N, C-alpha and C positions, 0 to 999 in steps of 0.2 A: 247269654246275655239276655236281658231282659227286653232289647230291640230286636224285632226280628232283620233278618239282612233278605232282600228279596230281589229278582231278576225282572227289569222292564223287556216285555218282551217284542216293544216296537221294531228291534233291530234283528229281530228273528224273525219277521213273520213271513218272511220266504219259505218258513221249515212250518209244518201240520202242528198246528196248539198241543196237540199229545206229543209230539217228539220233543218241544221244548221244555215241556214240562217233564218228562223224564231224563231229557241233561238236566235241569235246574236242578231235578230229587236227587240224581247220580252224585253231583258236584258238592252236594249240601246247604242247598239255597233251603232256606224257611217258608218262602212264600212266593210268590209272582207279583208283578206291577201288571197287569194284563193290558197290550194295548187294544183297541177297537179298530183292528185294520189284520189285513187277512182271513186267515179263517178262526182269530183269537177268540172275538169276540164281537156280538152286529145289537147294537143298541137296538136296531128298530123291531128285535124279536124280544123286548124288555117284558113283553106279557105272557110270551109261548111258557110257560110252567115246565113241559117236558126239558125245553133247550135249556133253561136257566138249570134245571135239577142235573143234565147231565154235565154241564160244564162244573158244578160243585162236584159229582160223583168222581170224575175224570182227577181234578185236584186231590180227591181224598185218596182215589187210587194211588197217586203220587207221594201221599203223605206232602202236602202242601199247600197253605192258606191264599187266598186273596185279601193282600189289604189295601190295595189300591186299583183302581181302574184308570186309565188314561185315553183321552180323543183329541193327540195333539192336531191333527190335518184336517180334521171339522172343523176343530173351534178357529182354529186360522182363517176359513173361511168364511165366518161369520161378519167379520169388516173388514178384510181388506179391499182394499183398490188401488189398482184394477184386480180384476179377478180374469186371467188367463191362463194358457197352454201351462204352467206351472202348477195351476190346481186342478188341471185336467189330470196333470199325470199321477196326480195322489188323491183324488178324488173319485167315488165309488159311481155309481149310474145313477142309482136312487138320489145323488145330490147332486151329480152334474145336471141330470135333465137334459135340456136343450142347449145349456150354457148359457142363458140369459142371467148376467154377472148378479142382478138382485133375486131372481129365482134361486143360484147357485146361494146366496147369502141367507135366504129363509129357510130353505132346504137343508142348511149348517145348522141352523139356530135350533130347528125342530130336532136334527140330532143328539144336539146338546142337551135337549130337554129330554131325551129320550136316554139318554148315558146315565144324566142322575136318576130317571126310574129303575133303569138294569142296576144301576149300583147297589139301589135301594134292594133288589129282590138279592141280591148276592150277598147283599149283609156286608159291605162296604160302607164305608161313609167319607171318602175323599174321593172324588174326580180330580186329574191331573190335566192340564192340557194348556195349550195357546188361547188368545183372545183375536188374533189378524189386529189390524190397524189400518184406517184410511189413512193415516199422515206418515206412516211411515217412507212413503215415496220422499218425503219432504225434507230426510235427514240431514242431506246434506247443506241443506238450508242455501243454494243456490241454483237456478235466482231466488231472490229471499223471498220468504213466506211472511204473510202475515200474522199475526196473532188470532186474528178473527178466522183462520184458516184452520190455526192450531186446537183454539179452541173449541170449532165445530166439530175436529176431529173425535176429542173427547166428547162431547156429545152424543157423535152418532153412537161412539162404544157404549155411553149409557141407556142412550135407549135401545139399543140391540141386544144387552146382555141383561138388564135389569129382568125383561121376562123370561131371562132363562133362568135368573136367580132364583124368579119365583118359585121355579117348578123344584130345582133344589132347594128350598126350603121347606114347599111343601111337602116331600118325601124324606126330610131330615138327612142331605147329602151335602159338602161343602166342596167349593172348586178352590183348588189349587192351583193356580196360575203360574207357569213357568216365565219369571223375568228374563228377555230375551232380546236383543235384535230382530229386528221384524215384528216387533211387538207393540202392542197399549204403551207399555208397561217393559221399558229395556234395561233402565239405569237405577240407579236410586231416588232423582228428582221426578222420573217419568214413575217412576212408583207409587210417591206420594200424591203427584197429580192425578193419578189413575185409582188410588183409594177414595181421593174426595168427589170424583166422578161420578159415584155410586154412594157418596155418603156412607163411608166406612162398613158396607154391612158385612156382618159377620159370613155370610154365605159364600165371600170370597176372601180366599187369601191367596198363599204365595208355595210353589213350592221351589224350594233352593237347590239352584245345582249353580256350583261355585265355578264352570268350566267358563261359562258367558261370562262372568264378573270379571274374570282374572286379564284376560286378551280387551277388556275394555279400562284396564288398570282403575277397579274398582275392587273395593275391600270386603270381601266374603266372608268374614268372620263379622267385621262393623254391620253388616246388612242384617245378620242373624239378630247380633244384639240391638238393633235398633228397630227390626220388626219382629220381635220376638212371642208377640201372642198370635201372630199371622202366619207361623210357619209350620204348615198343615201338610208337609209331606217335605222329602229329602229322598234326591236325587244323585249319587257319586259317579260324576264324569269329570275326568281330569283333561289339562288342557298344557300344550308344552309352547313357550313363546321362541321364536326362531327370528328375531329384531336385534338392529343394532350393527348388522354390518353393511348397511348404505344401500341393502338392495331390496329384502324382503320386507314388504311393507304388514303394518296391522292388519287391513282391511283383506287381504290373503290374494290380492290384485289376479283374482278369477281362475287363479288355480286351483288344479284337482285335487280332492283330499288324499293325503300321504307326499306330496308332489314336496321334495326337502326345499323348494325355492319359495312357500309359502310362508308367512311369517306366523304362522301357530296351525295348531292341528291338534285336534284329539287324540289323547292317548288313553291307555290304560290306565288306570286307577292305582295312583302310587307313582306313574314314572312321570308325572309332569310337575307344574308349576302353585298346582294348588296347597296353601297352608292347612294339609288335612289333621294333623294335631290337633292347632290350634282351633279348629273349625268345630271338631267333636267337642273340645274344650268348652265351646260356648253351645252349643249345642246341650250340653249336660247344664251348663249357668241356665238355661233358659226353660230346664225341665220338658225339653223335649222326650217325647217316648215312643214315636211311631215307628214306624220302617224306613231303614236306609239301602233304597235301593239301586243296585247297580247299575249304570246304565251304559252299556257297552256298544261305544261307537270308531273304536280304533281300528283305522283304516290300514296300517303298515302292520299288524300284528293278526295271526288266524285266531277267532273266537274261540275256539274251541281250546285253545291253551289260554286263551287272558282272559275268559271268562270265572274259570275257577282261580285262575289266580289274583284277580282282584277280588273274590270273595274271601279269601284267606289274607287279603292285606286289609281289610274291611274289617275282620276277625278279630284280627291284632290290635289295632288303632281303635275301634270304636269302642271305646271302654266306657263301662256303667260310670255315673256320676258316685261319688262319695257316701255312704249309706248315711243314717241321722246318727247311728252309733260313734261313725268317726268322726261326724262333726262336732257332737259330745264332745270326745275326747280332747279333740283337737283345740275346742275352746279355753278348755282347762288347764294347758299346757302353762 
């Protein structure tokens, strides 16, 4: 295949980075989408030449490449309001500091700038992540929220992310925002509004992860075609819906992952409701030739079983587009 298949290390950050690299290499992955937490990558060490060289040497040891790096956790803190215990649980001390909310946001923004710088040092062109949102708390729309409050939320996003994107432009790296509940862009229309808020900057594109579309009843294939020039990265994560019985709700009911009473759960790629074949056909149609990254998040399956299984599924289904020769022959029939 021309497109590399990678493993996102975010759900493996409890393991040492070298152990994850060893596992991924043994399973046959081409490379990694490396998370900036655990001991996997530290953006604050972007200018430590020995540190960067050590990471590249470790990848070479296991015959792996790095095609993208991800910093969802710190990106989340850039715009979020409120900043609370949830953030304390996912942020390192260097970002959390004394916990003052605005200080947390500013330090998170600085880490995102450093993430772009680290990506450039690693020879990586894409950083994947979240943006956070000051207006996600209003998504239920009751008590009623004014249009002015929503507008202010998008302005807050633009004010906080434009300086970050300036650094991305400076070092020649792109940000691929994962459209996802709790973010400034979580569905089709909020994605349109987000792009408008920053003037359609080319430094800001999209990470296509279909799992979050399906449980919102959005069409992941149409999303690829609509935003064809902005699909900067692809994460493969599946979701299984379990609604229609009058009890299980689409919002998950505050139940734990893998609880069978939930209305949806992430499952191993190929075991859920994502239309994978049509999705890969759409990726071919738009000419996407970047990495296909497996994101493992199935709480109901042993990841040491599921991750290699997911790789084989993607290898089988993520077929290449027809060659120019085939197109020419077909057009003359």
